C-alpha positions as CSV (number, residue, x, y, z in Angstrom):
1,M,0.0,-0.2,0.5
2,S,1.2,3.8,-0.5
3,K,2.2,6.1,1.2
4,D,-0.6,8.6,-0.6
5,A,-3.0,5.6,0.1
6,V,-2.4,6.3,3.8
7,N,-2.1,9.9,3.9
8,T,-5.7,9.9,2.3
9,A,-7.6,8.3,4.9
10,V,-6.1,10.7,7.6
11,A,-6.8,13.3,5.5
12,A,-10.8,12.5,5.2
13,S,-10.8,11.5,8.6
14,S,-10.2,15.3,9.5
15,G,-11.8,16.8,6.8
16,G,-15.5,15.9,7.1
17,A,-17.8,18.0,9.1
18,T,-18.2,15.2,12.0
19,H,-14.2,14.8,12.6
20,Q,-15.4,11.3,12.7
21,P,-11.8,9.3,14.0
22,A,-9.9,7.6,11.8
23,D,-7.2,4.6,11.9
24,A,-4.7,5.1,8.9
25,G,-4.2,1.5,9.2
26,D,-7.8,0.6,7.7
27,A,-7.1,2.3,4.6
28,G,-6.3,-0.3,1.4
29,Y,-8.5,-2.8,2.3
30,S,-11.5,-4.6,0.3
31,K,-14.9,-4.4,1.2
32,D,-15.2,-7.7,0.0
33,L,-17.1,-9.4,2.6
34,K,-20.8,-10.1,2.4
35,S,-23.6,-10.6,5.1
36,R,-23.4,-14.1,4.9
37,H,-20.1,-14.3,5.3
38,I,-20.1,-12.2,8.2
39,N,-23.1,-14.0,9.9
40,M,-21.7,-17.8,9.5
41,I,-17.9,-16.6,10.6
42,A,-20.0,-15.4,14.0
43,I,-21.6,-18.6,14.3
44,G,-18.7,-21.1,13.3
45,G,-16.4,-18.6,15.0
46,A,-17.7,-20.0,18.1
47,I,-17.5,-23.8,17.1
48,G,-14.0,-24.8,17.1
49,T,-10.7,-27.0,18.5
50,G,-12.2,-25.7,22.3
51,L,-15.4,-27.5,21.9
52,F,-14.6,-30.5,19.1
53,L,-11.1,-31.3,20.9
54,G,-10.9,-29.4,24.3
55,A,-14.3,-30.5,25.6
56,G,-13.0,-34.2,25.9
57,G,-10.4,-33.6,28.2
58,R,-12.4,-31.0,30.2
59,L,-15.9,-33.6,30.5
60,H,-13.1,-36.5,31.5
61,S,-11.6,-34.0,34.5
62,A,-15.1,-31.9,36.0
63,G,-17.5,-34.4,34.6
64,P,-21.2,-33.1,33.7
65,A,-20.8,-29.9,35.7
66,L,-19.0,-28.7,32.6
67,A,-22.0,-27.2,31.1
68,L,-22.4,-25.1,33.8
69,A,-18.7,-23.4,33.3
70,Y,-19.8,-23.1,29.0
71,L,-23.1,-21.4,30.5
72,V,-21.6,-18.9,32.8
73,C,-18.1,-18.2,30.6
74,G,-20.8,-18.0,27.6
75,V,-22.5,-15.2,28.9
76,F,-19.5,-13.4,30.0
77,A,-18.0,-13.8,26.5
78,F,-21.9,-12.6,25.1
79,F,-21.3,-9.0,26.7
80,V,-17.9,-8.4,25.7
81,V,-18.9,-9.0,22.2
82,R,-21.7,-6.9,22.5
83,A,-19.5,-4.3,24.2
84,L,-17.0,-4.8,20.7
85,G,-20.0,-4.7,18.9
86,E,-21.1,-1.2,19.8
87,L,-17.3,0.0,19.4
88,V,-18.0,-1.4,15.8
89,L,-21.0,0.8,15.3
90,Y,-19.5,3.6,16.4
91,R,-16.4,3.3,13.8
92,P,-15.9,-0.1,11.9
93,S,-12.3,-0.7,11.7
94,S,-10.1,-4.1,10.5
95,G,-8.0,-3.0,13.2
96,S,-10.7,-3.3,15.9
97,F,-10.0,-3.3,19.6
98,V,-6.5,-2.5,19.1
99,S,-7.6,0.5,17.2
100,Y,-10.2,1.5,20.2
101,A,-7.3,1.4,22.7
102,R,-5.4,3.6,20.9
103,E,-8.2,5.8,20.5
104,F,-9.5,5.4,24.2
105,L,-6.1,4.5,25.8
106,G,-3.5,5.7,24.0
107,E,-0.8,4.0,22.1
108,K,0.5,1.5,25.0
109,G,-3.2,0.4,25.6
110,A,-3.1,-0.5,21.6
111,Y,0.5,-1.9,22.2
112,V,-0.7,-4.5,24.7
113,A,-4.2,-4.9,23.4
114,G,-2.4,-6.1,20.2
115,W,0.7,-8.3,21.0
116,M,-1.5,-10.2,23.8
117,Y,-4.1,-10.6,20.5
118,F,-1.2,-11.9,18.9
119,L,0.1,-14.0,21.9
120,N,-3.2,-15.5,21.4
121,W,-3.9,-16.6,18.5
122,S,-0.5,-17.6,17.5
123,T,-0.5,-20.1,20.6
124,T,-3.9,-20.7,19.3
125,G,-2.6,-21.7,15.8
126,I,-0.6,-24.4,17.1
127,A,-3.4,-25.6,19.3
128,D,-5.2,-26.2,16.1
129,I,-2.1,-27.6,14.3
130,T,-1.8,-29.8,17.4
131,A,-5.6,-30.7,17.1
132,I,-5.6,-31.3,12.8
133,A,-2.4,-33.7,13.8
134,L,-4.2,-35.8,16.6
135,Y,-7.7,-35.9,14.7
136,T,-5.8,-37.2,11.2
137,H,-3.5,-40.0,13.7
138,Y,-6.9,-41.3,14.5
139,W,-6.9,-42.9,11.2
140,S,-4.4,-45.7,11.2
141,M,-3.2,-45.1,7.8
142,F,-1.2,-42.1,9.2
143,T,-0.5,-43.5,13.0
144,S,3.0,-43.8,11.5
145,V,3.7,-40.3,10.2
146,P,4.9,-38.2,13.1
147,Q,2.6,-35.6,14.8
148,W,4.3,-32.4,14.2
149,V,5.0,-33.5,10.1
150,L,1.2,-33.6,10.0
151,A,1.1,-29.7,11.9
152,L,3.6,-28.8,9.8
153,I,1.7,-29.6,6.1
154,A,-1.3,-28.6,8.0
155,L,-0.1,-24.9,8.6
156,A,1.4,-24.7,5.1
157,V,-2.1,-25.7,3.5
158,V,-3.7,-23.2,5.4
159,L,-1.1,-20.2,5.0
160,A,-1.1,-20.7,1.2
161,V,-5.0,-20.4,1.0
162,N,-4.9,-17.1,3.5
163,L,-2.8,-15.6,1.4
164,I,-5.3,-15.5,-1.9
165,S,-7.5,-13.1,-1.0
166,V,-10.4,-11.7,1.8
167,R,-12.9,-13.3,-0.4
168,I,-11.8,-16.7,-0.6
169,F,-11.2,-16.8,3.8
170,G,-14.7,-15.2,3.3
171,E,-15.8,-18.3,1.1
172,M,-13.7,-21.0,2.9
173,E,-15.2,-19.8,6.5
174,F,-18.6,-19.5,5.3
175,W,-19.0,-23.1,4.0
176,F,-16.4,-24.5,6.8
177,A,-19.0,-23.0,9.6
178,I,-22.2,-24.6,7.7
179,I,-20.3,-27.9,7.9
180,K,-19.8,-26.9,11.3
181,V,-23.2,-26.3,12.3
182,A,-24.6,-29.3,10.3
183,T,-22.9,-31.9,11.8
184,L,-23.2,-30.2,15.5
185,V,-26.7,-30.8,14.9
186,G,-26.8,-33.6,13.2
187,F,-24.7,-35.1,16.2
188,M,-27.4,-33.8,18.3
189,L,-30.3,-35.0,16.8
190,I,-28.5,-38.5,16.9
191,G,-28.0,-37.8,20.9
192,I,-31.9,-37.2,21.9
193,F,-32.6,-40.2,19.3
194,L,-30.3,-42.3,21.9
195,L,-31.6,-41.0,24.5
196,A,-35.5,-41.5,23.8
197,T,-35.3,-44.7,22.3
198,Q,-32.3,-45.6,25.3
199,H,-30.3,-47.4,22.8
200,P,-27.2,-48.6,24.6
201,V,-23.6,-46.3,23.8
202,G,-20.9,-48.1,24.9
203,G,-22.8,-50.6,27.3
204,H,-24.4,-47.2,29.2
205,T,-28.3,-46.6,28.7
206,P,-28.3,-43.5,28.1
207,G,-30.1,-41.2,30.7
208,L,-29.7,-39.0,34.0
209,S,-28.3,-42.3,35.5
210,V,-25.4,-42.1,33.5
211,I,-24.7,-38.9,35.6
212,G,-26.6,-40.4,38.4
213,D,-24.6,-43.6,38.7
214,N,-21.2,-41.8,38.1
215,G,-20.6,-39.4,40.6
216,G,-23.5,-36.8,40.1
217,F,-23.5,-33.4,38.4
218,F,-20.6,-32.5,40.2
219,S,-18.5,-35.8,39.8
220,H,-15.2,-34.5,40.7
221,G,-16.1,-31.7,43.1
222,V,-16.7,-27.9,42.4
223,M,-13.0,-26.9,42.3
224,P,-12.6,-29.0,39.1
225,V,-14.6,-27.4,36.9
226,V,-13.5,-24.2,38.2
227,I,-9.8,-24.7,36.8
228,V,-11.3,-25.7,33.7
229,M,-13.0,-22.0,33.1
230,Q,-9.4,-21.2,31.7
231,G,-10.2,-23.8,29.1
232,V,-13.4,-23.0,28.3
233,I,-12.6,-19.3,27.9
234,F,-10.4,-20.1,25.1
235,A,-13.4,-22.0,23.6
236,Y,-15.1,-18.7,23.2
237,A,-11.5,-17.2,21.8
238,A,-13.0,-16.4,18.0
239,L,-15.7,-14.4,19.5
240,E,-14.3,-11.4,19.0
241,L,-13.4,-11.7,15.1
242,V,-16.9,-10.0,13.8
243,G,-15.1,-7.5,15.2
244,V,-12.0,-7.4,12.6
245,T,-14.1,-8.5,10.0
246,A,-16.3,-5.8,10.2
247,G,-13.8,-3.5,8.7
248,E,-14.3,-5.2,5.4
249,T,-18.2,-5.4,4.6
250,A,-19.7,-2.7,3.2
251,E,-22.1,-2.5,5.7
252,P,-21.5,-3.4,9.5
253,E,-24.3,-1.8,10.7
254,K,-26.6,-4.2,9.3
255,V,-24.6,-7.2,9.7
256,V,-23.0,-6.9,13.2
257,P,-25.9,-6.5,15.5
258,R,-27.6,-9.6,14.2
259,A,-24.6,-11.5,14.3
260,V,-23.6,-10.4,17.7
261,N,-27.4,-10.7,19.3
262,S,-27.5,-14.5,17.6
263,I,-24.3,-15.4,20.2
264,M,-26.4,-16.6,23.4
265,W,-28.7,-19.0,21.7
266,R,-25.7,-20.2,19.6
267,V,-24.1,-20.4,23.2
268,G,-26.7,-22.2,24.7
269,L,-27.6,-24.8,22.1
270,F,-24.0,-26.1,20.8
271,Y,-22.0,-25.5,23.6
272,V,-24.1,-26.4,26.8
273,G,-26.6,-28.3,24.6
274,S,-23.8,-30.6,23.4
275,V,-21.9,-31.1,26.5
276,V,-25.5,-31.9,28.5
277,L,-26.0,-34.2,25.5
278,L,-22.4,-36.0,25.6
279,A,-22.9,-36.5,29.7
280,L,-26.4,-38.1,29.3
281,L,-24.8,-40.3,26.7
282,L,-21.4,-41.5,28.9
283,P,-19.9,-40.9,32.3
284,G,-16.9,-37.9,31.6
285,S,-14.1,-41.5,32.6
286,V,-14.9,-42.3,29.0
287,Y,-13.8,-38.9,27.4
288,S,-9.9,-38.4,27.3
289,A,-7.8,-35.1,25.7
290,G,-6.9,-37.3,23.0
291,E,-9.8,-38.2,21.1
292,S,-12.7,-35.2,20.5
293,P,-15.7,-36.4,22.5
294,F,-18.6,-36.5,19.8
295,V,-15.7,-39.3,17.9
296,T,-15.9,-41.2,21.1
297,V,-19.5,-41.4,21.3
298,L,-20.2,-42.4,17.7
299,S,-17.5,-44.9,17.5
300,K,-19.0,-46.5,20.4
301,I,-22.9,-47.0,19.2
302,G,-22.0,-49.9,16.5
303,V,-21.2,-47.5,13.2
304,S,-18.0,-47.6,12.4
305,A,-18.2,-45.0,10.1
306,A,-19.8,-42.6,12.1
307,G,-16.4,-42.0,13.9
308,D,-14.8,-40.9,10.8
309,V,-17.2,-38.5,9.7
310,M,-17.4,-36.9,12.8
311,N,-13.1,-36.7,13.1
312,L,-13.3,-36.0,9.4
313,V,-15.2,-32.8,10.4
314,V,-13.8,-31.6,13.5
315,L,-10.3,-32.1,11.8
316,T,-12.0,-29.1,9.5
317,A,-12.8,-27.4,12.7
318,A,-9.6,-27.0,13.6
319,M,-8.6,-25.9,10.1
320,S,-10.8,-23.2,10.1
321,S,-9.9,-21.3,13.1
322,L,-6.2,-21.7,12.4
323,N,-7.5,-20.0,9.1
324,S,-9.6,-17.6,11.4
325,G,-6.1,-16.8,13.5
326,L,-4.1,-16.4,10.6
327,Y,-6.3,-13.5,8.9
328,S,-7.5,-12.1,12.3
329,T,-3.6,-11.4,13.4
330,G,-2.9,-10.0,10.0
331,R,-5.1,-7.6,10.5
332,I,-4.2,-6.7,13.6
333,L,-0.6,-6.8,13.3
334,R,-1.0,-4.0,10.4
335,S,-3.1,-1.7,12.4
336,M,-0.2,-1.9,14.6
337,A,2.8,-1.4,12.4
338,M,1.2,1.5,11.2
339,A,1.3,3.6,14.5
340,G,5.0,1.6,14.4
341,S,3.9,-0.8,17.3
342,A,4.9,-3.4,14.9
343,P,7.6,-4.4,12.9
344,K,7.2,-2.4,9.3
345,F,7.2,-5.6,7.6
346,T,4.2,-6.5,9.2
347,A,2.4,-3.4,7.5
348,R,3.1,-4.9,4.2
349,M,-0.2,-6.0,1.6
350,N,0.2,-7.9,-1.7
351,R,-2.5,-7.6,-4.8
352,S,-4.7,-9.0,-3.5
353,Q,-5.3,-6.7,-0.4
354,V,-4.1,-9.1,1.8
355,P,-1.9,-8.1,5.0
356,Y,0.6,-10.9,4.6
357,G,3.4,-9.3,6.8
358,G,1.4,-9.9,10.0
359,I,0.0,-13.5,8.4
360,L,3.2,-14.9,8.1
361,L,4.8,-13.5,11.1
362,T,1.9,-15.3,13.0
363,C,3.1,-18.6,10.7
364,A,6.5,-18.0,12.4
365,V,5.4,-18.7,16.1
366,C,3.5,-21.7,14.5
367,V,6.3,-23.6,13.2
368,L,7.5,-23.5,16.9
369,G,4.5,-25.0,17.7
370,V,5.5,-27.6,15.4
371,G,8.6,-27.9,17.4
372,L,6.6,-28.4,20.4
373,N,4.7,-31.3,18.9
374,Y,8.3,-33.1,17.9
375,L,9.9,-32.5,22.0
376,V,6.1,-33.1,24.3
377,P,3.4,-34.6,21.6
378,S,1.4,-36.1,24.8
379,Q,1.5,-32.3,26.5
380,A,1.3,-29.5,23.5
381,F,-2.2,-29.3,23.0
382,E,-2.7,-28.2,26.9
383,I,0.2,-26.3,27.1
384,V,-0.7,-23.8,24.3
385,L,-3.9,-23.7,25.3
386,N,-3.7,-22.1,28.6
387,V,-0.9,-20.0,27.0
388,A,-3.3,-18.8,24.7
389,S,-6.1,-18.1,27.9
390,L,-3.9,-15.6,29.1
391,G,-3.7,-13.6,25.6
392,I,-7.7,-13.8,25.0
393,I,-8.5,-12.8,29.0
394,S,-6.3,-9.8,28.2
395,T,-7.8,-8.9,24.7
396,W,-11.8,-8.9,26.8
397,V,-10.5,-7.0,29.5
398,I,-9.0,-4.0,27.5
399,I,-12.0,-4.4,25.1
400,M,-14.3,-3.7,28.3
401,I,-11.9,-1.0,29.6
402,C,-12.3,0.4,26.3
403,H,-16.1,0.2,26.1
404,L,-16.0,2.1,30.3
405,V,-14.0,5.1,29.1
406,F,-16.1,5.4,25.4
407,V,-19.2,5.2,27.5
408,R,-17.4,7.9,29.8
409,R,-16.7,10.4,27.1
410,A,-20.4,9.4,25.3
411,K,-21.5,11.2,28.6
412,A,-19.7,14.0,28.4
413,G,-20.8,14.8,25.0
414,L,-17.3,13.8,22.9
415,V,-18.7,11.2,21.0
416,T,-22.2,9.7,20.2
417,R,-23.0,5.9,21.2
418,P,-24.9,4.2,18.8
419,S,-28.6,2.7,19.4
420,F,-27.2,-0.8,19.5
421,R,-25.6,-1.1,23.1
422,L,-24.3,-3.4,26.3
423,P,-26.7,-3.0,29.1
424,G,-26.6,-2.2,32.4
425,S,-23.3,-0.4,31.4
426,P,-21.0,0.6,34.2
427,V,-21.9,-2.5,36.0
428,T,-21.6,-4.8,33.1
429,E,-18.5,-4.0,32.3
430,L,-16.9,-3.9,36.0
431,V,-18.6,-7.2,36.1
432,T,-17.4,-9.1,33.9
433,I,-13.4,-7.5,34.2
434,G,-13.9,-9.0,37.8
435,F,-15.1,-12.8,36.3
436,L,-12.0,-12.5,34.0
437,V,-9.2,-11.5,36.3
438,A,-10.8,-14.2,38.7
439,V,-10.3,-16.8,36.3
440,L,-6.6,-16.3,35.8
441,V,-6.1,-16.1,39.6
442,L,-8.0,-19.3,40.1
443,M,-5.4,-20.6,37.6
444,W,-3.1,-20.7,40.5
445,N,-4.9,-23.6,41.7
446,D,-3.9,-26.2,39.1
447,P,-0.4,-27.0,40.4
448,G,0.3,-28.7,36.9
449,I,0.0,-26.7,34.0
450,G,-2.4,-23.9,35.1
451,R,0.6,-22.4,37.5
452,K,3.1,-22.6,35.2
453,T,1.3,-20.5,32.7
454,L,0.9,-18.1,35.3
455,L,4.4,-17.7,36.1
456,L,4.9,-17.2,32.6
457,L,3.1,-13.6,33.1
458,P,6.6,-11.9,34.4
459,V,8.2,-13.0,31.1
460,I,5.4,-11.9,28.8
461,A,5.1,-8.6,30.4
462,A,9.2,-7.9,30.2
463,L,9.3,-8.9,27.0
464,L,6.1,-6.4,26.1
465,V,8.7,-3.8,28.3
466,G,11.4,-4.5,25.9
467,G,9.7,-4.3,22.7
468,W,8.0,-1.1,23.6
469,F,11.1,0.7,23.9
470,A,12.7,-1.3,21.0
471,L,10.4,-0.2,18.7
472,G,10.5,3.5,20.4
473,R,12.4,5.0,17.3
474,R,9.7,3.8,14.9
475,R,7.2,4.9,16.2
476,A,8.4,8.7,16.8
477,Q,9.1,8.3,13.2
478,T,5.1,7.2,11.9
479,E,3.9,10.0,14.4
480,N,6.4,12.4,12.7
481,Q,4.7,12.0,8.8
482,G,1.5,12.2,10.4
483,L,0.3,8.5,9.1
484,T,-1.3,7.0,11.7
485,R,-2.2,9.0,14.4
486,I,-6.6,8.7,15.2
487,T,-7.9,11.9,14.5
488,R,-10.9,14.1,15.0
């Protein structure tokens, strides 16, 4: 993208009668994402590795009460996305919450928001390629292929697709979402049929007796349910993708409210409903972290092909999540690079208006994940999942803080709130922030991976501080050029 294009974007923002803020990082994008793309991305974004693979290990450790964890986290996830949706309607931006953090918290806030989100999606990408490798090992013909090789192949394929164009990304995610939703609905219909007919599943008769005879709803107590909260939040990590995609659609004011408002019923149906069904069909002890719980159920009903079909679908879901991660980090890093808070090459776009620099940087971290799959293949998924949770929790906290400042400025008459609003402000934001911080604190009660993950916080903080000072000269240069300020 040329410097002239950026200057045009800034000039437009400062020359209008309303003095609407503008982010120079938004210049140069196409508007090729249609309403159907955004709606299906919103639906499919919440259905990924965290549910299809992560739910297995969590059902094993937390039991049926995992459904309650999904419900509670889902409510707070809705609050976050509703707040983000209001900010999007105020000013659509491909930089999304990073752009809003720049406007309401300053460049330091944007810097922390962007790099913590990068931490989230780069480590999520590692989790996704790990999941893809695990899914592929389900078939005996791939068992002899090392897990790290399968992970590398998956990364290469998704990278190639993501670099083509945003329209191809939208179409790919549209069909991925349809496959995921159709499969989940199909599984739920099968589960309801098994319950209604009392058809045995792996030697167990489906129903409340499966829960009652295996320790009850809180089969392992309350603490395991609390501990898995960070993993459950990871399952909802792609919901904020709606805010990023809004910058590349022509009618965000029509698309975003509809997509955001559909989140609650999706949470209730797909997450809570699926986990309740899984708990009614088989005891939690039967599920495992190494296999999708849906594959576990279908493999035990006597239809051997059912497990193969479901495994193919959940592999598709992991590919979709990886694809979304590369898409979003590319846009976020470009917004930061235009302000001097990320390496200059991450601002580069190809002829198809795709910010390939940021995408390649995310892939570079995912390659480290391939090494993790080589060193500790049995623990790779859980390790990166917890690290990713640090990134998404911090991102959600920053979104809520931005919304608090936005509402305060609206009350002062400095900005105008759209009609689509987060209800209960400022109480909703404060309660949500309190919950997210509590999840971090409770991770300390997990002496294994959870506590070790929290010990990474000082390391992450040191890297952020070091990076801030290392990029100081670049930020000064971009400010002097007048290319990246949010202007009024």
